C-alpha positions as CSV (number, residue, x, y, z in Angstrom):
1,M,94.8,-16.7,158.7
2,K,93.1,-18.9,156.8
3,S,93.4,-19.5,153.2
4,Q,90.9,-18.8,150.9
5,E,90.2,-21.0,148.2
6,R,87.7,-20.0,146.7
7,N,86.5,-16.4,145.8
8,N,83.4,-14.1,144.5
9,I,81.3,-11.4,145.1
10,Q,78.7,-11.4,147.8
11,D,75.4,-10.1,147.5
12,V,75.0,-6.1,149.0
13,V,73.3,-6.2,151.8
14,T,72.4,-3.7,154.5
15,A,74.7,-2.4,157.0
16,S,75.5,-0.4,160.3
17,Y,77.9,0.6,162.9
18,H,78.5,2.6,165.9
19,S,81.3,2.5,169.0
20,F,81.0,2.6,171.6
21,I,83.1,1.4,175.1
22,F,83.4,-1.2,177.2
23,D,85.2,-2.0,180.4
24,E,86.9,1.1,179.8
25,K,87.8,0.1,176.1
26,K,86.1,1.6,172.4
27,Y,85.5,-0.4,170.2
28,F,83.7,-0.1,166.5
29,Q,81.4,-2.4,165.4
30,I,79.8,-3.4,162.1
31,D,76.3,-5.3,162.2
32,S,75.4,-6.4,158.6
33,Y,71.5,-7.4,158.6
34,G,71.6,-9.8,155.2
35,K,69.1,-10.2,152.3
36,S,66.0,-8.4,152.6
37,N,63.9,-11.6,151.3
38,R,65.4,-13.8,154.5
39,K,62.5,-14.3,157.1
40,N,63.5,-11.5,159.6
41,P,65.5,-9.0,157.9
42,D,65.5,-6.9,160.3
43,K,67.7,-9.4,162.8
44,V,71.6,-8.5,162.5
45,S,73.1,-11.6,160.2
46,Q,76.6,-10.9,161.3
47,T,78.3,-8.3,163.8
48,I,82.4,-7.4,163.6
49,Q,83.6,-5.7,165.9
50,F,87.4,-3.6,166.3
51,D,89.3,-2.6,169.2
52,K,91.8,-0.4,168.6
53,E,94.7,-2.8,168.4
54,F,92.9,-5.1,165.2
55,A,91.4,-1.3,163.8
56,E,95.7,-0.3,163.6
57,K,95.9,-3.6,161.9
58,I,93.0,-3.6,159.6
59,V,94.3,0.3,158.5
60,T,97.5,-1.3,157.9
61,L,96.6,-4.4,155.6
62,L,94.0,-2.6,153.6
63,K,96.8,0.5,152.8
64,Q,98.8,-2.5,151.0
65,E,96.1,-4.4,149.4
66,F,94.6,-1.0,147.7
67,Q,98.4,1.1,147.7
68,I,97.2,3.6,149.4
């Protein structure tokens, strides 16, 4: 994991999520659309995809970080 040297709070942007199956494997995908003042505000800006293994890892990390 890369160390973050500078931390800041990002602006709130619109995002959506959905799940799908590809090659018999299930994925959960989050798409963000960037700031509303950009040239193409409805175009996907960033995408992150979770398979089951990554979802398990991220849930474990979130539970540790937030003590839940």
